[in-house]
C-alpha positions in Angstrom: -36.8 -69.4 42.4 -35.5 -65.9 43.1 -37.0 -63.1 41.0 -34.5 -61.5 38.6 -33.9 -57.8 39.1 -35.5 -55.8 36.3 -34.6 -52.9 34.1 -36.3 -50.7 31.5 -34.0 -49.8 28.6 -34.9 -47.1 26.1 -33.3 -46.8 22.7 -33.3 -50.6 22.8 -33.1 -51.1 19.1 -30.0 -49.0 18.6 -26.4 -50.1 18.5 -25.8 -49.5 22.2 -29.2 -50.6 23.4 -29.1 -53.9 21.5 -25.6 -54.7 22.9 -26.6 -53.9 26.5 -29.7 -56.2 26.1 -27.5 -59.0 24.9 -25.0 -58.3 27.8 -27.7 -58.3 30.6 -30.4 -60.6 29.3 -29.4 -63.6 31.5 -29.1 -61.6 34.7 -32.1 -59.1 34.3 -35.7 -59.1 33.3 -35.6 -56.4 30.6 -38.4 -54.1 29.4 -37.0 -52.8 26.1 -38.6 -49.6 24.7 -37.9 -48.7 21.1 -39.6 -47.2 18.1 -38.8 -50.3 16.0 -40.3 -53.7 16.5 -38.1 -56.5 17.9 -38.2 -58.2 14.5 -37.3 -55.0 12.6 -34.4 -54.4 15.0 -33.2 -58.0 14.5 -33.3 -58.7 18.3 -33.8 -62.5 19.0 -36.6 -63.6 21.2 -35.6 -64.3 24.8 -37.8 -65.3 27.8 -36.3 -62.4 29.9 -37.1 -59.8 27.3 -40.4 -57.8 27.0 -40.4 -55.6 23.9 -42.5 -52.4 24.2 -42.7 -50.5 20.9 -43.4 -46.9 21.5 -41.9 -43.4 21.0 -40.7 -41.8 24.3 -42.0 -38.4 23.0 -45.6 -39.9 23.1 -46.8 -39.4 26.6 -50.0 -41.5 26.1 -47.9 -44.5 24.8 -45.5 -44.2 27.7 -48.5 -44.2 30.2 -49.6 -47.5 28.7 -46.0 -48.8 28.8 -45.6 -47.9 32.5 -48.9 -49.7 33.3 -47.6 -52.7 31.5 -44.4 -52.7 33.4 -46.2 -52.3 36.8 -48.6 -55.1 35.8 -45.6 -57.4 35.1 -43.7 -57.0 38.4 -42.4 -53.5 38.0 -38.8 -52.4 37.3 -35.8 -51.7 39.6 -33.8 -49.6 37.1 -34.2 -47.4 34.0 -31.3 -47.1 31.5 -32.3 -44.1 29.3 -30.3 -44.4 26.1 -32.8 -43.1 23.6 -31.7 -39.8 21.9 -31.5 -38.1 18.6 -28.2 -37.0 17.0 -26.9 -36.4 13.5 -23.7 -35.0 12.1 -25.2 -32.1 10.2 -25.1 -29.7 13.2 -28.5 -28.4 12.0 -31.3 -27.6 14.5 -33.8 -30.4 14.4 -37.2 -30.5 16.3 -36.2 -34.0 17.5 -33.6 -32.5 19.9 -36.6 -31.0 21.7 -39.1 -33.8 21.3 -36.9 -36.8 21.9 -33.8 -35.6 23.9 -35.5 -33.0 26.1 -39.3 -33.9 26.3 -38.5 -37.6 26.0 -36.1 -37.5 28.9 -38.7 -35.6 31.0 -41.3 -38.2 30.1 -39.0 -41.0 31.1 -38.3 -39.4 34.5 -42.0 -39.2 35.0 -42.2 -42.8 33.9 -39.6 -43.7 36.5 -41.6 -42.0 39.2 -44.8 -44.0 38.2 -43.0 -47.3 38.4 -40.9 -46.4 41.5 -37.4 -47.3 40.3 -34.4 -47.7 42.5 -32.1 -45.8 40.1 -32.4 -43.9 36.8 -29.3 -44.0 34.6 -29.1 -41.2 32.0 -26.8 -41.6 29.0 -25.2 -38.3 28.4 -22.1 -37.6 26.2 -18.6 -36.2 26.6 -19.3 -34.4 23.3 -21.7 -32.2 25.4 -18.6 -30.6 26.9 -16.6 -28.0 25.1 -13.1 -29.0 24.0 -10.7 -27.9 26.8 -7.8 -25.6 26.3 -4.5 -27.2 25.4 -3.1 -29.2 28.3 -6.4 -29.4 30.2 -8.8 -32.3 30.6 -12.5 -33.0 31.0 -13.4 -34.6 34.3 -16.7 -35.8 35.8 -17.1 -32.3 37.3 -16.8 -30.4 34.0 -20.1 -28.8 33.0 -21.7 -29.8 29.7 -21.0 -26.4 28.2 -20.7 -27.0 24.4 -23.0 -24.7 22.4 -24.9 -26.7 19.8 -28.3 -28.4 19.8 -27.3 -31.9 20.8 -25.0 -30.6 23.6 -27.7 -28.2 24.9 -30.3 -31.0 24.9 -27.9 -33.2 27.0 -27.2 -30.4 29.4 -30.9 -29.9 29.9 -31.3 -33.7 30.3 -28.6 -33.7 33.0 -30.4 -30.8 34.8 -33.7 -32.8 34.7 -32.0 -35.9 36.2 -30.4 -33.9 39.0 -33.8 -32.4 39.8 -35.5 -35.8 40.0 -32.7 -37.3 42.1 -34.6 -36.1 45.1 -37.3 -38.7 44.3 -35.1 -41.6 43.3 -31.4 -42.3 42.8 -29.9 -41.1 39.6 -26.6 -41.5 37.7 -25.4 -39.5 34.7 -23.0 -41.4 32.5 -21.1 -39.4 29.8 -20.2 -41.6 27.0 -17.0 -41.4 24.9 -17.3 -42.4 21.2 -18.7 -45.9 21.4 -17.5 -48.5 18.9 -17.6 -52.3 18.4 -15.4 -54.8 16.6 -17.6 -53.9 13.5 -16.8 -50.2 14.1 -20.4 -48.8 14.1 -19.2 -45.3 15.0 -19.9 -43.2 11.9 -16.9 -40.8 11.9 -14.4 -43.7 12.5 -16.2 -45.8 9.7 -15.8 -42.9 7.3 -12.2 -42.3 8.2 -11.3 -46.0 7.7 -13.3 -46.2 4.5 -11.5 -43.2 3.1 -7.9 -43.9 4.3 -8.0 -47.6 3.1 -9.4 -46.8 -0.3 -8.1 -45.7 -3.7 -9.8 -42.3 -3.4 -7.9 -39.2 -4.3 -8.4 -37.9 -0.7 -7.3 -41.2 0.9 -4.1 -39.8 2.4 -5.4 -36.4 3.4 -5.7 -35.5 7.1 -7.0 -32.2 8.4 -4.5 -29.9 10.0 -1.6 -31.7 11.8 -3.6 -34.8 12.5 -3.9 -33.9 16.2 -7.7 -33.8 16.3 -8.5 -36.3 19.0 -11.4 -37.7 20.9 -11.8 -40.6 23.4 -13.1 -44.0 22.3 -14.7 -46.7 24.3 -15.4 -50.3 23.2 -19.0 -51.4 23.7 -18.0 -54.2 26.0 -16.2 -51.8 28.4 -19.4 -49.7 28.4 -21.7 -52.6 29.1 -19.5 -53.6 32.0 -19.6 -50.1 33.5 -23.4 -50.1 33.3 -23.5 -53.5 34.9 -21.3 -52.2 37.8 -23.6 -49.3 38.4 -26.6 -51.6 38.6 -24.8 -54.0 41.0 -23.4 -51.2 43.3 -26.6 -49.1 43.3 -27.0 -49.3 47.1 -23.4 -48.1 47.6 -23.5 -45.2 45.2 -24.6 -41.6 45.9 -28.2 -40.5 45.2 -26.8 -38.4 42.3 -23.4 -38.6 40.6 -21.7 -38.2 37.2 -19.4 -40.8 35.6 -17.2 -40.8 32.5 -17.5 -43.8 30.3 -14.1 -43.3 28.8 -10.5 -44.2 29.0 -8.1 -41.4 30.1 -6.7 -39.2 27.4 -7.9 -39.4 23.7 -6.7 -40.8 20.4 -5.8 -38.6 17.5 -6.5 -39.0 13.7 -2.8 -39.2 13.1 -2.5 -42.3 15.4 -5.5 -44.0 13.8 -4.2 -43.3 10.3 -0.8 -44.7 11.1 -2.1 -47.9 12.7 -4.8 -48.6 10.2 -2.7 -48.0 7.0 0.3 -49.8 8.3 -1.7 -52.9 9.2 -3.9 -52.8 6.0 -1.1 -52.2 3.5 1.8 -53.7 5.4 3.9 -50.6 5.2 4.0 -47.1 6.7 1.9 -44.6 4.6 2.8 -40.9 5.1 -0.4 -38.7 5.3 -0.8 -35.4 3.5 -1.7 -32.7 6.0 -4.3 -30.2 4.9 -3.8 -26.9 6.6 -6.8 -25.6 8.5 -7.1 -22.5 6.3 -7.6 -24.8 3.2 -10.2 -27.0 4.9 -13.1 -24.7 3.9 -12.2 -24.4 0.3 -11.7 -28.2 0.2 -15.2 -28.8 1.5 -16.6 -26.4 -1.0 -14.8 -28.3 -3.8 -16.2 -31.6 -2.5 -19.7 -30.3 -2.6 -19.2 -28.9 -6.2 -18.1 -32.3 -7.3 -21.4 -33.7 -5.9 -23.5 -31.0 -7.5 -21.9 -31.5 -10.9 -22.2 -35.3 -10.5 -18.5 -35.9 -10.7 -18.9 -38.0 -7.5 -21.9 -40.0 -6.3 -21.0 -39.7 -2.6 -22.3 -37.1 -0.2 -19.4 -35.7 1.8 -19.5 -36.8 5.4 -17.3 -33.9 6.5 -19.3 -30.8 7.6 -18.2 -27.1 7.8 -18.7 -27.1 11.5 -16.0 -29.8 11.9 -13.3 -27.4 10.7 -13.3 -25.5 14.0 -12.3 -28.7 15.8 -9.2 -29.4 13.7 -6.2 -30.2 15.9 -8.3 -29.8 19.1 -8.2 -32.6 21.7 -11.0 -33.8 23.9 -8.7 -35.2 26.6 -10.4 -37.0 29.4 -9.6 -37.8 33.0 -11.8 -40.6 34.4 -10.0 -41.1 37.7 -13.1 -40.4 39.8 -15.1 -42.9 37.9 -12.4 -45.5 38.2 -12.2 -45.0 42.0 -16.0 -44.8 42.6 -16.9 -47.8 40.5 -13.7 -49.9 40.6 -13.9 -49.9 36.9 -11.6 -48.9 34.0 -11.3 -49.7 30.4 -9.5 -53.0 29.6 -6.2 -52.5 27.6 -7.2 -55.1 25.0 -10.3 -53.0 24.2 -8.3 -49.8 23.7 -8.9 -48.4 20.2 -5.2 -48.6 19.3 -5.1 -52.3 19.9 -8.7 -53.1 18.9 -8.3 -51.4 15.5 -6.7 -54.6 14.3 -9.9 -56.5 15.0 -12.0 -53.9 13.2 -9.8 -54.1 10.1 -10.0 -57.9 10.1 -13.8 -57.6 10.0 -13.5 -55.0 7.3 -11.3 -57.3 5.1 -12.9 -60.6 5.8 -16.6 -59.6 5.9 -16.8 -56.6 3.7 -20.5 -56.7 2.9 -21.6 -57.2 6.5 -19.1 -54.5 7.6 -20.7 -52.0 5.1 -24.3 -52.9 6.0 -23.8 -52.5 9.8 -22.0 -49.2 9.4 -24.3 -47.7 6.9 -27.2 -48.5 9.2 -25.4 -46.8 12.1 -25.1 -43.6 9.9 -28.8 -43.2 9.6 -30.5 -41.0 12.1 -34.3 -40.9 11.8 -36.1 -38.2 13.8 -39.6 -39.6 13.4 -40.5 -43.1 12.1 -43.3 -42.8 9.5 -44.8 -46.1 10.5 -45.3 -45.0 14.1 -46.8 -41.7 13.0 -49.3 -43.6 10.8 -50.0 -46.1 13.6 -50.7 -43.4 16.2 -53.1 -41.5 13.9 -54.8 -44.8 13.1 -55.3 -45.5 16.8 -56.6 -41.9 17.3 -59.1 -42.2 14.3 -60.0 -45.9 14.7 -63.7 -45.4 15.6 -64.3 -42.9 12.8 -62.5 -45.0 10.2 -64.2 -48.2 11.1 -67.6 -46.5 11.2 -67.0 -45.2 7.7 -65.9 -48.7 6.4 -68.9 -50.4 8.0 -71.3 -47.9 6.6 -69.9 -48.3 3.0 -70.2 -52.1 3.2 -73.7 -52.2 4.9 -75.3 -49.5 2.8 -74.1 -51.0 -0.5 -76.7 -52.2 -3.1 -78.4 -55.4 -1.6 -77.3 -57.4 -4.6 -73.7 -56.0 -4.6 -70.4 -57.7 -3.8 -70.9 -57.3 0.0 -74.3 -58.9 0.1 -73.0 -61.9 2.0 -72.1 -59.8 5.0 -75.7 -58.7 5.4 -76.8 -62.2 6.4 -74.1 -62.4 9.1 -75.0 -61.6 12.7 -74.1 -57.9 13.0 -72.0 -58.5 16.1 -69.9 -61.0 14.2 -69.6 -58.6 11.2 -68.4 -55.8 13.5 -66.0 -58.2 15.2 -64.3 -59.1 12.0 -64.1 -55.6 10.7 -62.4 -54.6 14.0 -60.1 -57.6 13.9 -59.0 -56.7 10.4 -58.3 -53.1 11.5 -56.2 -54.3 14.4 -54.4 -56.6 12.1 -53.3 -53.7 10.0 -52.3 -51.8 13.1 -50.0 -54.6 14.2 -48.5 -54.7 10.7 -47.9 -51.0 10.4 -46.4 -50.7 13.9 -44.1 -53.6 13.5 -43.3 -53.1 9.8 -43.8 -56.9 9.5 -46.3 -57.9 6.8 -46.0 -61.5 7.7 -48.3 -60.8 10.7 -51.0 -59.6 8.3 -50.5 -62.5 5.9 -50.6 -65.1 8.7 -53.9 -63.9 10.2 -55.5 -63.0 6.8 -55.0 -66.6 6.0 -56.9 -67.6 9.2 -59.7 -65.1 8.5 -59.9 -66.3 4.9 -60.2 -69.9 5.9 -63.1 -69.0 8.2 -64.8 -67.0 5.4 -64.2 -69.8 2.9 -65.9 -72.2 5.2 -68.9 -69.9 5.3 -69.2 -69.8 1.6 -67.6 -66.4 0.9 -66.1 -65.9 -2.5 -62.6 -64.5 -2.8 -64.0 -61.4 -4.6 -65.8 -60.4 -1.4 -62.6 -60.6 0.8 -60.5 -58.8 -1.8 -63.0 -56.0 -2.2 -63.2 -55.7 1.6 -59.4 -55.2 1.7 -59.7 -52.6 -1.2 -62.3 -50.7 0.8 -60.1 -50.7 3.9 -57.2 -49.5 1.9 -59.0 -46.7 0.1 -60.9 -45.4 3.2 -57.9 -45.4 5.5 -55.5 -43.8 3.0 -58.1 -41.1 2.2 -58.9 -40.4 5.8 -55.2 -40.2 7.0 -54.1 -38.1 4.0 -56.3 -35.3 5.1 -54.1 -34.7 8.2 -51.3 -32.2 7.8 -48.7 -34.2 9.7 -49.2 -37.1 7.3 -49.7 -35.2 4.0 -46.0 -35.1 3.5 -45.5 -38.9 3.7 -48.0 -40.0 1.1 -45.6 -42.6 -0.3 -45.1 -44.1 3.2 -48.9 -44.2 3.6 -49.2 -46.2 0.4 -46.3 -48.5 1.3 -47.7 -49.2 4.8 -51.4 -49.5 3.9 -52.1 -49.7 0.1 -49.2 -52.0 -0.7 -49.8 -54.1 2.3 -53.4 -54.7 1.4 -52.5 -55.4 -2.2 -50.2 -58.2 -1.0 -53.0 -59.4 1.3 -55.4 -59.6 -1.7 -52.9 -61.7 -3.6 -52.5 -64.0 -0.6 -56.3 -64.5 -0.3 -56.6 -65.5 -4.0 -53.6 -67.9 -3.6 -55.1 -69.4 -0.5 -58.6 -69.9 -2.0 -57.0 -71.7 -5.0 -55.2 -74.0 -2.5 -58.2 -74.6 -0.4 -60.4 -75.6 -3.3 -57.9 -78.3 -4.2 -57.4 -79.5 -0.6 -60.9 -79.5 1.0 -63.9 -81.5 -0.3 -66.8 -79.0 -0.7 -69.2 -81.3 1.2 -66.9 -81.2 4.3 -66.6 -77.5 4.6 -69.9 -76.8 6.3 -69.3 -79.6 8.8 -66.3 -78.1 10.5 -66.8 -76.8 14.1 -63.1 -76.3 14.9 -62.5 -73.0 13.1 -61.2 -70.2 15.4 -63.9 -68.3 17.2 -64.1 -64.7 16.1 -63.7 -63.2 19.5 -60.7 -65.4 20.3 -59.1 -64.5 17.0 -59.8 -60.8 17.6 -58.3 -61.0 21.1 -55.1 -62.4 19.7 -54.9 -59.7 17.0 -55.6 -57.0 19.4 -52.7 -58.2 21.5 -50.5 -58.2 18.4 -51.5 -54.6 17.7 -50.8 -53.4 21.2 -47.6 -51.5 22.1 -45.9 -54.6 23.5 -44.5 -57.4 21.4 -45.5 -61.0 22.3 -43.3 -63.9 21.4 -44.2 -66.1 18.5 -44.5 -69.1 20.8 -47.6 -67.5 22.5 -49.7 -67.9 19.3 -49.3 -71.3 17.8 -52.2 -71.7 15.4 -51.0 -72.7 12.0 -52.8 -72.6 8.7 -51.9 -76.3 8.2 -53.7 -77.2 11.5 -56.8 -75.3 10.5 -56.8 -77.0 7.0 -56.4 -80.4 8.7 -59.5 -79.8 10.8 -61.5 -79.3 7.6 -60.3 -82.4 5.8 
């Protein structure tokens, strides 16, 4: 059996990343890097998919990830999609930590795993709008002067520098959309134009504002071609993932309203000079609670009214023998988008509202990383509290356990919480809490002991982590990830004990020898709390099977 070529994909849980994974998963072994867990990102299990949950701005986590990739056969390619962007135009530390430092980290990652080619996702939005009648080509420098564009320019410079070590390709994306839309400005345009809102017919300027759009399927095909042609392509080159020319607001308005309403709707053109006062008025309406919506339009957008980001992708077409398919052109595909909007309104809204969110730092990963760093100190504190308690106190049962077993279970419980915090999946904790509780039940532990153990874990960890400045501003997230999680676990323990008492004759409890060994259980939990995500099929112990062994 021939070994599949392999690829590392960053930003795997995002709109583009998840679609690329789906497109390539039968042809490539994929190491997906994302800040969200596979379950949280709603990515189905696949035998060719390894899920590595880590932040690319965390060098230590990436070192572990590169070791994992090398230990699992290495990777031929890296597709670096991960980046931060929002529409506020404000400076954000994430541009430096994710877009710049994260790109440098991934290039070092590529060096460690010895890839054949590194593909960097840049953006045509990193180029300044050209003068009227001129176009952006693959040779146009990324010269726009705002934080996102600057971060992409620096990223491109890094990639060119590293192209002396391994082959590199820069791909500048047009505005990427799907049949569900999933491109925030287009979603907002359509939601406004096809509504009963007072501003539903207003278009800025003459409606000539224009950018290029590319359907996600065309983009996936371009990436696939670069992978297949890697031996034929230059060591360094730049490609435009874009059709030629661009599509204006006026065109989009005409097509969408005509199809949606069945007749031509004439827009109201808002002169550029009135755009600023109009935006101020929108914000005043929000301030005085005359509208519940935050305006999507930002003051910086006014400078681009009636400007065109026209593109010439002739070089890309010739070099890759690729071009966008006519059926995926936005002017034709818009009909598919509107059908989705009309027929599946709730799913349409959910998908697009999710695409609007840009999170610079995920609170659960910040908590997880600090828990990893402070594991020894926190566990030592918890163990000391339990061991030094009054001999006749609630924890007295622990004191007759072999100390190694006691330490083992304390560590297992801590790693269980790590896995839960990292993945944002409380079902992990509940599943293994049940297995631990069954073991404790068989040893004669009362539910009060387990519940107080969970309370101790909760209070010690929250108190310890709250002392750190970087976590002091997310106290609610600390409680949600730790306090609330342990509260749910306590309820689960009490429910389980009630069930066990009814199902298992007391005289048979002590006779069981088939309960999971502590070290084996801890091994499984440690693997769950590691940066990589195993498939559910790898762990097949069920509570029902454990209960059956006791009957």
